[in-house]
C-alpha positions as semicolon CSV with decimal commas, in nm:
position;residue;x (nm);y (nm);z (nm)
1;M;-14,481;11,949;-3,100
2;G;-14,896;11,876;-3,194
3;A;-14,862;12,025;-3,511
4;S;-14,554;11,827;-3,631
5;L;-14,661;11,495;-3,559
6;S;-14,949;11,610;-3,708
7;G;-14,799;11,667;-4,018
8;V;-14,561;11,377;-4,006
9;Y;-14,860;11,193;-3,978
10;A;-15,028;11,335;-4,262
11;I;-14,678;11,300;-4,485
12;T;-14,663;10,913;-4,395
13;V;-15,010;10,856;-4,480
14;I;-14,986;11,029;-4,761
15;A;-14,673;10,863;-4,882
16;V;-14,840;10,519;-4,833
17;R;-15,136;10,601;-4,987
18;T;-14,976;10,748;-5,311
19;D;-14,843;10,514;-5,585
20;R;-14,491;10,532;-5,723
21;A;-14,556;10,709;-6,018
22;E;-14,749;11,000;-5,850
23;L;-14,489;11,026;-5,621
24;L;-14,259;11,066;-5,894
25;Q;-14,457;11,286;-6,094
26;H;-14,454;11,527;-5,737
27;L;-14,103;11,544;-5,758
28;V;-14,066;11,704;-6,074
29;S;-14,310;11,936;-6,053
30;A;-14,242;12,306;-5,969
31;P;-14,544;12,400;-5,745
32;T;-14,459;12,125;-5,545
33;L;-14,148;12,145;-5,534
34;V;-14,152;12,557;-5,440
35;A;-14,455;12,402;-5,141
36;V;-14,220;12,176;-4,949
37;T;-13,899;12,438;-4,997
38;V;-14,150;12,710;-4,780
39;V;-14,306;12,475;-4,548
40;C;-13,952;12,316;-4,460
41;L;-13,810;12,686;-4,396
42;L;-14,150;12,801;-4,215
43;A;-14,071;12,488;-3,971
44;A;-13,738;12,504;-3,948
45;A;-13,836;12,910;-3,817
46;A;-14,112;12,813;-3,582
47;W;-13,902;12,538;-3,430
48;T;-13,581;12,778;-3,363
49;A;-13,833;13,016;-3,225
50;V;-14,022;12,789;-2,992
51;I;-13,689;12,658;-2,824
52;V;-13,513;12,986;-2,804
53;R;-13,851;13,114;-2,633
54;T;-13,892;12,812;-2,428
55;Y;-13,532;12,878;-2,268
56;Q;-13,630;13,230;-2,215
57;L;-13,876;13,158;-1,986
58;A;-13,760;12,931;-1,824
59;R;-13,415;12,961;-1,755
60;P;-13,335;13,092;-1,412
61;R;-13,227;13,417;-1,316
62;S;-12,960;13,321;-1,052
63;W;-12,745;13,143;-1,297
64;S;-12,441;13,163;-1,292
65;N;-12,227;13,267;-1,631
66;G;-12,080;12,999;-1,662
67;R;-12,430;12,788;-1,657
68;Q;-12,608;13,084;-1,895
69;V;-12,326;12,983;-2,140
70;V;-12,393;12,594;-2,120
71;G;-12,775;12,672;-2,163
72;V;-12,700;12,903;-2,455
73;G;-12,465;12,625;-2,602
74;L;-12,769;12,332;-2,564
75;V;-13,040;12,585;-2,718
76;V;-12,798;12,635;-3,036
77;V;-12,736;12,278;-3,045
78;L;-13,141;12,201;-3,017
79;C;-13,192;12,465;-3,265
80;A;-12,923;12,262;-3,515
81;V;-13,071;11,936;-3,430
82;V;-13,408;12,013;-3,575
83;A;-13,350;12,313;-3,817
84;L;-13,076;12,132;-3,999
85;P;-13,269;11,839;-4,131
86;L;-13,551;12,087;-4,222
87;G;-13,269;12,307;-4,401
88;I;-13,131;12,024;-4,579
89;A;-13,468;11,956;-4,744
90;A;-13,577;12,268;-4,830
91;N;-13,235;12,291;-5,033
92;L;-13,300;12,013;-5,186
93;A;-13,616;12,100;-5,328
94;H;-13,493;12,447;-5,393
95;S;-13,227;12,255;-5,569
96;Q;-13,454;12,035;-5,784
97;R;-13,704;12,348;-5,889
98;S;-13,377;12,524;-5,985
99;L;-13,281;12,261;-6,232
100;L;-13,569;12,239;-6,389
101;N;-13,593;12,608;-6,435
102;S;-13,270;12,611;-6,583
103;V;-13,263;12,352;-6,797
104;F;-13,668;12,295;-6,909
105;A;-13,904;12,547;-7,038
106;S;-14,121;12,711;-6,792
107;G;-14,386;12,759;-7,045
108;S;-14,629;12,483;-7,195
109;G;-14,394;12,440;-7,528
110;S;-14,555;12,364;-7,869
111;G;-14,685;12,029;-7,971
112;G;-14,578;11,950;-8,304
113;A;-14,339;12,110;-8,611
114;D;-14,644;12,286;-8,641
115;G;-14,682;12,458;-8,329
116;S;-14,981;12,251;-8,249
117;Q;-15,075;12,060;-7,933
118;P;-15,333;11,766;-7,905
119;E;-15,658;11,907;-7,686
120;G;-15,725;11,709;-7,414
121;E;-15,409;11,554;-7,419
122;V;-15,093;11,621;-7,189
123;L;-14,899;11,354;-7,405
124;P;-14,978;11,322;-7,780
125;P;-15,016;10,943;-7,904
126;R;-14,650;10,962;-8,000
127;L;-14,377;11,198;-7,889
128;N;-14,085;11,246;-8,110
129;L;-13,766;11,390;-7,978
130;L;-13,500;11,484;-8,184
131;L;-13,156;11,407;-7,978
132;L;-12,830;11,560;-8,075
133;G;-12,486;11,525;-7,990
134;S;-12,286;11,835;-8,048
135;D;-11,924;11,896;-8,131
136;A;-11,886;12,261;-7,897
137;G;-11,587;12,215;-7,685
138;P;-11,337;12,556;-7,565
139;D;-11,113;12,390;-7,844
140;R;-11,317;12,476;-8,142
141;E;-11,533;12,700;-8,322
142;G;-11,906;12,667;-8,398
143;T;-12,135;12,432;-8,357
144;R;-12,190;12,043;-8,573
145;T;-12,407;11,846;-8,458
146;D;-12,270;11,487;-8,515
147;T;-12,500;11,299;-8,368
148;M;-12,848;11,305;-8,476
149;I;-13,108;11,059;-8,317
150;V;-13,535;11,099;-8,360
151;A;-13,625;10,919;-8,068
152;S;-13,995;10,857;-8,202
153;I;-14,193;10,757;-7,832
154;D;-14,544;10,545;-7,747
155;T;-14,679;10,772;-7,525
156;E;-14,864;10,418;-7,372
157;T;-14,606;10,170;-7,366
158;A;-14,287;10,335;-7,397
159;A;-14,178;10,166;-7,657
160;T;-13,904;10,344;-7,858
161;V;-13,809;10,338;-8,204
162;L;-13,458;10,537;-8,242
163;F;-13,357;10,695;-8,626
164;A;-13,043;10,782;-8,610
165;L;-12,914;10,998;-8,912
166;P;-12,573;10,982;-9,019
167;R;-12,376;11,359;-9,022
168;N;-12,273;11,328;-9,391
169;I;-12,641;11,266;-9,575
170;Q;-12,575;11,573;-9,842
171;D;-12,835;11,789;-10,031
172;A;-13,062;11,751;-9,716
173;P;-13,424;11,905;-9,854
174;F;-13,644;12,198;-9,695
175;P;-14,016;12,191;-9,687
176;G;-14,151;12,352;-9,958
177;G;-14,290;12,686;-9,953
178;S;-13,986;12,778;-9,700
179;P;-13,755;13,015;-9,691
180;A;-13,504;12,762;-9,678
181;A;-13,616;12,613;-9,972
182;A;-13,603;12,864;-10,201
183;E;-13,280;12,947;-10,068
184;F;-13,164;12,583;-10,121
185;P;-13,410;12,441;-10,413
186;D;-13,165;12,150;-10,440
187;G;-13,096;12,101;-10,087
188;F;-12,825;12,211;-9,820
189;P;-12,492;12,246;-10,021
190;R;-12,294;12,108;-9,664
191;L;-12,312;11,823;-9,487
192;L;-12,663;11,799;-9,200
193;N;-12,439;11,805;-8,904
194;A;-12,354;12,189;-9,060
195;V;-12,760;12,296;-9,085
196;Y;-12,749;12,358;-8,704
197;G;-12,508;12,600;-8,735
198;Y;-12,610;12,802;-9,061
199;G;-12,942;12,826;-8,878
200;A;-12,814;13,020;-8,607
201;A;-12,612;13,207;-8,809
202;H;-12,921;13,296;-9,086
203;P;-13,183;13,301;-8,829
204;D;-13,392;13,475;-9,087
205;L;-13,421;13,120;-9,299
206;A;-13,521;12,937;-8,997
207;P;-13,888;12,876;-8,916
208;A;-13,999;13,052;-8,594
209;E;-14,138;12,729;-8,408
210;P;-14,157;12,531;-8,253
211;T;-13,819;12,658;-8,034
212;D;-13,661;13,009;-7,976
213;D;-13,338;12,841;-8,117
214;P;-13,335;12,883;-8,500
215;G;-13,076;12,672;-8,549
216;A;-13,261;12,401;-8,401
217;N;-13,566;12,515;-8,624
218;L;-13,394;12,488;-8,902
219;L;-13,244;12,141;-8,859
220;M;-13,576;11,981;-8,730
221;S;-13,755;12,124;-9,045
222;S;-13,535;11,956;-9,266
223;I;-13,526;11,609;-9,065
224;S;-13,910;11,622;-8,984
225;H;-13,928;11,682;-9,393
226;M;-13,730;11,366;-9,478
227;L;-13,855;11,146;-9,218
228;G;-14,249;11,227;-9,221
229;L;-14,244;11,263;-8,841
230;D;-14,359;11,601;-8,630
231;L;-14,092;11,668;-8,452
232;H;-14,209;11,785;-8,131
233;H;-13,915;11,880;-7,946
234;Y;-13,517;11,826;-7,927
235;V;-13,242;11,761;-7,672
236;M;-12,914;11,852;-7,718
237;V;-12,596;11,745;-7,548
238;D;-12,228;11,896;-7,604
239;M;-11,925;11,665;-7,543
240;A;-11,799;11,793;-7,162
241;G;-12,191;11,752;-7,086
242;L;-12,216;11,372;-7,230
243;E;-11,922;11,317;-6,969
244;A;-12,051;11,510;-6,697
245;V;-12,366;11,315;-6,719
246;V;-12,221;10,953;-6,722
247;D;-12,034;11,055;-6,422
248;A;-12,345;11,175;-6,227
249;L;-12,521;10,850;-6,303
250;G;-12,220;10,670;-6,205
251;G;-12,105;10,501;-6,505
252;V;-12,280;10,300;-6,768
253;T;-12,153;9,929;-6,863
254;V;-12,122;9,867;-7,220
255;D;-11,971;9,573;-7,445
256;V;-11,670;9,766;-7,579
257;G;-11,622;9,489;-7,868
258;S;-11,387;9,222;-7,962
259;E;-11,111;9,508;-8,022
260;P;-10,959;9,775;-7,861
261;L;-11,107;10,102;-7,923
262;P;-10,822;10,383;-7,958
263;I;-10,866;10,736;-7,703
264;G;-10,793;11,006;-7,957
265;G;-10,551;10,923;-8,260
266;V;-10,696;11,162;-8,491
267;T;-10,648;11,505;-8,515
268;Y;-10,950;11,765;-8,565
269;S;-10,800;11,831;-8,934
270;G;-10,777;11,409;-8,983
271;R;-10,422;11,318;-8,926
272;L;-10,338;11,033;-8,765
273;V;-10,148;11,060;-8,440
274;E;-10,045;10,848;-8,160
275;P;-10,363;10,747;-7,918
276;D;-10,380;10,893;-7,539
277;G;-10,485;10,547;-7,456
278;W;-10,730;10,259;-7,549
279;L;-11,060;10,127;-7,400
280;Q;-11,001;9,759;-7,366
281;P;-11,224;9,487;-7,546
282;G;-11,520;9,270;-7,329
283;V;-11,733;9,429;-7,110
284;H;-11,642;9,704;-6,912
285;H;-11,815;9,940;-6,644
286;L;-11,677;10,321;-6,831
287;N;-11,671;10,627;-6,627
288;G;-11,780;10,990;-6,822
289;F;-11,420;11,038;-6,997
290;E;-11,429;10,683;-7,112
291;A;-11,819;10,679;-7,248
292;L;-11,776;10,969;-7,444
293;W;-11,467;10,840;-7,630
294;Y;-11,673;10,516;-7,665
295;A;-11,885;10,733;-7,869
296;R;-11,653;10,917;-8,017
297;S;-11,386;10,724;-8,137
298;R;-11,299;10,728;-8,526
299;R;-10,968;10,551;-8,592
300;N;-10,999;10,230;-8,770
301;S;-11,365;10,254;-8,781
302;D;-11,653;10,526;-8,936
303;D;-11,910;10,763;-8,889
304;Y;-12,163;10,380;-8,899
305;D;-11,978;10,213;-8,652
306;R;-11,978;10,561;-8,423
307;M;-12,367;10,570;-8,510
308;G;-12,417;10,206;-8,366
309;R;-12,216;10,258;-8,046
310;Q;-12,386;10,592;-7,965
311;R;-12,731;10,441;-8,025
312;C;-12,563;10,132;-7,817
313;L;-12,461;10,389;-7,544
314;I;-12,785;10,564;-7,538
315;Q;-12,947;10,193;-7,512
316;A;-12,741;10,153;-7,202
317;M;-12,783;10,451;-7,040
318;V;-13,140;10,441;-7,051
319;T;-13,209;10,072;-6,940
320;Q;-12,983;10,059;-6,641
321;N;-13,106;10,427;-6,508
322;S;-13,425;10,430;-6,379
323;P;-13,624;10,723;-6,305
324;A;-13,575;10,679;-5,957
325;D;-13,246;10,625;-5,977
326;L;-13,219;10,988;-6,180
327;L;-13,405;11,190;-5,887
328;L;-13,183;10,992;-5,609
329;R;-12,888;11,145;-5,811
330;F;-13,027;11,467;-5,922
331;R;-12,817;11,707;-5,721
332;S;-12,482;11,529;-5,897
333;V;-12,699;11,490;-6,214
334;A;-12,809;11,931;-6,192
335;D;-12,481;12,040;-6,197
336;A;-12,374;11,807;-6,499
337;T;-12,641;11,927;-6,698
338;T;-12,728;12,289;-6,626
339;D;-12,464;12,452;-6,894
340;S;-12,410;12,137;-7,098
341;I;-12,779;12,030;-7,249
342;T;-13,000;12,257;-7,429
343;T;-13,367;12,099;-7,453
344;D;-13,722;12,305;-7,480
345;I;-13,873;11,999;-7,375
346;P;-14,159;12,229;-7,100
347;Q;-14,178;12,139;-6,763
348;H;-14,564;12,021;-6,753
349;L;-14,449;11,736;-6,967
350;L;-14,171;11,602;-6,721
351;P;-14,472;11,464;-6,486
352;P;-14,636;11,222;-6,760
353;L;-14,306;11,126;-6,888
354;V;-14,116;11,002;-6,578
355;T;-14,464;10,830;-6,495
356;L;-14,461;10,685;-6,851
357;V;-14,107;10,571;-6,856
358;D;-14,159;10,428;-6,462
359;E;-14,450;10,240;-6,567
360;H;-14,269;10,072;-6,857
361;F;-13,908;10,059;-6,717
362;P;-13,702;9,923;-6,905
363;P;-13,864;10,065;-7,208
364;Q;-13,837;9,858;-7,545
365;L;-13,595;10,018;-7,770
366;R;-13,547;9,955;-8,151
367;T;-13,312;10,136;-8,376
368;V;-13,284;10,215;-8,763
369;S;-13,000;10,346;-8,903
370;F;-12,966;10,552;-9,221
371;D;-12,668;10,385;-9,343
372;P;-12,492;10,206;-9,627
373;D;-12,626;9,897;-9,457
374;L;-13,017;9,992;-9,490
375;P;-13,134;9,811;-9,832
376;D;-13,336;9,953;-10,053
377;P;-13,670;9,731;-10,109
378;S;-13,743;9,854;-10,440
379;D;-13,397;9,745;-10,583
380;P;-13,244;9,417;-10,417
381;E;-12,898;9,584;-10,528
382;A;-12,941;9,909;-10,375
383;T;-12,932;10,061;-10,028
384;F;-12,944;10,366;-9,892
385;R;-12,674;10,681;-9,995
386;P;-12,617;10,973;-9,752
387;A;-12,464;11,125;-10,034
388;R;-12,794;11,113;-10,210
389;P;-13,061;11,037;-9,959
390;D;-13,390;10,892;-10,117
391;I;-13,670;11,078;-9,950
392;P;-13,964;10,856;-10,026
393;L;-13,766;10,567;-9,907
394;M;-13,675;10,703;-9,553
395;R;-14,056;10,790;-9,516
396;Q;-14,129;10,434;-9,613
397;V;-13,840;10,284;-9,326
398;V;-14,023;10,511;-9,112
399;D;-14,338;10,414;-9,146
400;A;-14,233;10,039;-9,191
401;A;-14,046;10,047;-8,814
402;L;-14,383;10,244;-8,701
403;V;-14,602;9,989;-8,784
404;D;-14,426;9,693;-8,714
405;E;-14,380;9,833;-8,353
406;S;-14,731;9,885;-8,349
407;R;-14,783;9,515;-8,415
408;A;-14,559;9,371;-8,148
409;D;-14,706;9,614;-7,871
410;Q;-15,064;9,460;-7,973
411;A;-14,875;9,117;-7,965
412;T;-14,737;9,172;-7,660
413;A;-15,058;9,267;-7,473
414;A;-15,260;8,992;-7,606
415;R;-14,970;8,693;-7,505
416;P;-14,714;8,829;-7,278
417;A;-14,389;8,719;-7,320
418;P;-14,061;8,700;-7,098
419;A;-13,809;9,035;-7,139
420;T;-13,592;8,856;-7,270
421;T;-13,729;8,720;-7,587
422;A;-13,761;8,922;-7,890
423;P;-14,137;8,966;-8,059
424;A;-14,182;8,717;-8,306
425;A;-14,235;8,794;-8,701
426;T;-14,571;8,886;-8,850
427;A;-14,659;8,966;-9,180
428;P;-14,749;9,277;-9,290
429;A;-15,111;9,383;-9,258
430;A;-15,290;9,470;-9,567
431;G;-15,184;9,792;-9,701
432;A;-14,906;9,829;-9,473
433;P;-14,578;9,941;-9,621
434;A;-14,304;9,730;-9,723
435;A;-14,041;9,719;-9,451
436;P;-13,679;9,734;-9,526
437;T;-13,488;9,551;-9,292
438;P;-13,346;9,811;-9,062
439;V;-13,005;9,752;-8,924
440;E;-12,978;9,699;-8,521
441;P;-12,683;9,808;-8,363
442;T;-12,505;9,452;-8,222
443;C;-12,388;9,611;-7,909
444;G;-11,999;9,482;-7,875
445;A;-11,933;9,371;-8,283
446;T;-11,636;9,410;-8,426
447;P;-11,692;9,713;-8,652
448;N;-11,698;9,621;-8,988
449;H;-11,658;9,975;-9,195
450;P;-11,304;10,019;-9,159
451;G;-11,196;10,387;-9,261
């Protein structure tokens, strides 16, 4: 009893004196979770042994069989009362560790497209993640990455810029001197969403780093080359995974728009059929199935409308679920993600990432979409064309967006503004690249690309 009370006192003191960020770090630390599991199991075993041994020493020898049965029953109840909470805690810690081990890499991972990691830093100044949504499913062959978004995260403020790339970019280039560039000197002859599958089928053309997945490596090399950004890690979720994750989080609230969105209505070959249902206009709390179709619906809209809805969905999921919310629901999230999400993010990055997001929740999100609405500053009458991607323009857009974000962060630090007020526009700094006007998704807007 003395040891147990001392342990409870020590845990209470640690919980009170440790800040929230450090507590969250421990909850995503595999060594901490192992220690919690072992301690809970040992405590349960020790208390069970104490109760059983006490009964053996204290029971009168003259007890009748009936009293002995009652005594044994009482011992069993006491053991359960003590051991069950400790067993549940051990199981929770073990489940959390299993999730970390099954989804996240246990090694140190890579620090960039060249495999380097900034020395002396747990996180680089800017962390670039490639977010992929695949169409993989039981009714489809192969994997096409129809959703491709680069999330560039400032690791001091958590401010994030999302760069959305359409799946129909043609002639995507590869870095000069690479096997893929030698094979396709004029760019990839198919759409960008086919690069992942091609790399998986032809690993000899894919770089050896930064991941163990040749498909991801080939796609990351092309996108990194086009945007002029080192991509550190990737996360890929399939359709079933998105539905399960939204359900595990308790749903998501979005503005569907002023027009209903059809569920289905278009076959895989593009033939129009009767929709299976409709997402009604207005603000609704969607379950996983409905959120999936909010992101996928393509009847009466096109790729660029879907890209906007997907970015709105990401923004809603990020801003409506804090790290603490995720950890409270981690068992259901674990069941949803284990078989549906693939990533090379190493476990050692989780504690600082959780701390970063928690300290700056909800994080500031900006989006840039490389679609035909993106103007070309060098030609007032020209816009970005996915059929003939202008690589210098793409890099200029990225540089300008990151410069603008840096200025906005500095202005916010100097003079805090209400969270609902957008930062005021500032004049371009000397030497800063001209900034094409990024197209922010108007969540809930009526599609303007009928098709």
